[in-house]
N, C-alpha and C positions, 0 to 999 in steps of 0.2 A: 504494500500500500504506500502511495507517495506521501511525502511530508505535508503538502498542502491539504490533502484529503483528511489526514490525521488531525491537523489543526482545526479544520472545519467541524469535524465530529466532536472534538473536545469543546469547541465553542458552543455547539448545540447542546451538549450535555450540561455545560455550566449554566446556560440559559434555563434549561429545564429545572435544575436544582434551585436556581435563584427564584424561579416562578413558584415552585413548591414551598420554599422557605417563606416567600412573601405571603402566600395564602395562609400558611400555618400561623405566622406571626400576627396576621390580621384577624384571626379568629377571635371573636370577642363574645362576652356574655350579653345576653339580651337584657331588656328592661326587666325589672322585678315584676313577674307575672302576678304576684299576690296583690299588687297595688292597681291592677287594671280595673277598669269600670266593669261592674257586674260580678265581681268575685264575691263569694260568700264563705263564711266560716262559722263553725259551731261556737267559736269564741271570737267575736268580731274585733276585740281589742288587739288581737295578734296580727291583724292585717290592716291596721289604720295608719301605718307609716310613722307612728309616734312611739319612740323608745321609752317614753315615760308612763305609758298606759300598760297595765299588767292584766293579762288574761289568764284564766285557769282552765285546764283540760277538764272534760266532763266524763263521768262514769256512765257507761251504757245503762239505758233504762232497765229497771227491775233487777239491778245488781246490789242495791242497798238493802241491808238488813240490820237487825239490832246489834250485830257485831261490827258493823262498818262495811265499807266497800272493799272487796278483795280483788276483783278483776282489774285489769289495767284501764286507766282513764285515757282519753284520747281527744284529739281535735281533728276535724275533717274540713279541708279547704276545697271548695268547688269552684272551678274556673268556668267562664261563660262558653268557652270552646276548648277543644283538645289542644294540648301543647306537649312537646317532648321536653321533659324537665330533666336536666342533668345535674343540677346543683341546688342544694338547700342551705340556707343560713338561719340558724336559730339563736335568738338572743334570750337566754333563760336565766332564771334565778336559782333553780333548785334541781335541774335534771341531772341524773347520774347514768342511767341506761335507758335506751328507747330504741324503737325500730320505726321504719317508714314503709308504708305500703302505697301502691298506686292501683287505681282501677284500670284493669286491662280491657274491660268491656266484654260483652258477650254473656253477662250474667242473666239468669232467667228470673222473671218475676221481680221480687224485691231484693233478691240476692245480688250482691256485688262481687265481681271477680277480682278480689284483692290479690296483688302479687307483691311479695317482699322485694324492695328495691334498695334498702339501706339499713344498716345496723350500727348503733353506737354502744359498745360494751363498757366504755369507761370515759366519761366526759373529762377532758383534761384542761380545757380552756373555754372561755366565753368571749365572743360568740362562737358557736359550734358550726363549722363549715363542713358540709357533707357532700361527697360525690355520690350521685344516685345511679343505679343500674337500670335505667329505663330505656329500653330499645324500642319503645312504642309510645305514641302520643296518649295522653290521659287528660281527663277533666277533673279527676278527684285524687287528692293526696291525703293520706291518713297517717298521723303521727301518734304512735301508741306508747305511752309512758310505762316502763317496766319497773323503775325504781327512782326515788328522789332522795335528796339529802334530808328531807323532813320525815321520812318513814320511821326512822328509829325513835324520834321524839313522839310520834303518834302512838307507837307501841308502848313506849314508856308511860305515857299518860293513861293509856288503856289499862295497863297493869296496876297503876296507882289507884284507878277508880274501882277495879275489881278485886283489890286486895292481893294482887300477885297472880290472879287467875289468867290463863292464856286463852283457851278456846279459839274460836275463829278470829277474834280480834287481834291475835298475835301476828296475823298475816296482813293486817290492814295497810293499805297504801295511801299515800298523800297524793293530791292532785298535782299535776305539773304546773309550774308558774312560768309563763312565757311572755316576754315583752313584745316580740315580733318574730314572724316567720317570713323569710324571703325565698322566692322560687325563681330559678333562672334556667334558660336553655341557651343554645348557641345562636347567634345572629346568622341569618341567611346571607348569602353573597349579595343579594339585592339590597338588603337592609344596610349592609356595610357600605356598598357603593352609593346609596342614597345619602348616608351620613357624610361620606367624604365629599360628595357634590355640594351638600349644604355648607360644609366647612370651607370649601373653596369659594363659594358664593359670598359667604360672610367675610372672608378675607379680602376679596375684591371690593366689596362695599366699604370696608374699613379703609382700604387704600384710597378709594375715591373721596371719602370723607376727609382723609388727611390732606389730600391735594387741594380740596376746596377751602380748607381753613386758611 
């Protein structure tokens, strides 16, 4: 193979690598889907965009008894249309372990086809940034609280009230306390191109304003 052809092939390869690197570097997170118009939550305080309002997860109906609530509490966030969600950020006061499920669709009747897409077995810092395994678009995300930093205190108070008796109350869980839940996907190429075009337009308008001053 002649030297000019080799140089041409190398040049084409470098262009391809450069283009791929450009696409990867420009891959950005979407807007926070939880703040979109029409989003609903079983704890509205968790999606109001205000880190000062505190919401509490709810225990499923009919799980309360005289010993307290034993099943996991939860929050369900419903989007107005399906999105592919790849990342969740949770601002919490007391979470220790929890999991995240997404509605895969195809459920029959009132049954939802929940699929496990994320697990946190030990919260190390706040906010909690989670990568979700959602290879499908969904309109419902469910956060299920498995343990909190308040559980031990609840059990201690229960034993104090019952004179040391355990019973079912020994397994009582506290509700999760969450300031905000954020949901993100990846921006599409069209969204990125539109944002870049807007940035160029804003820059040109600023240049014109500066010239007219």
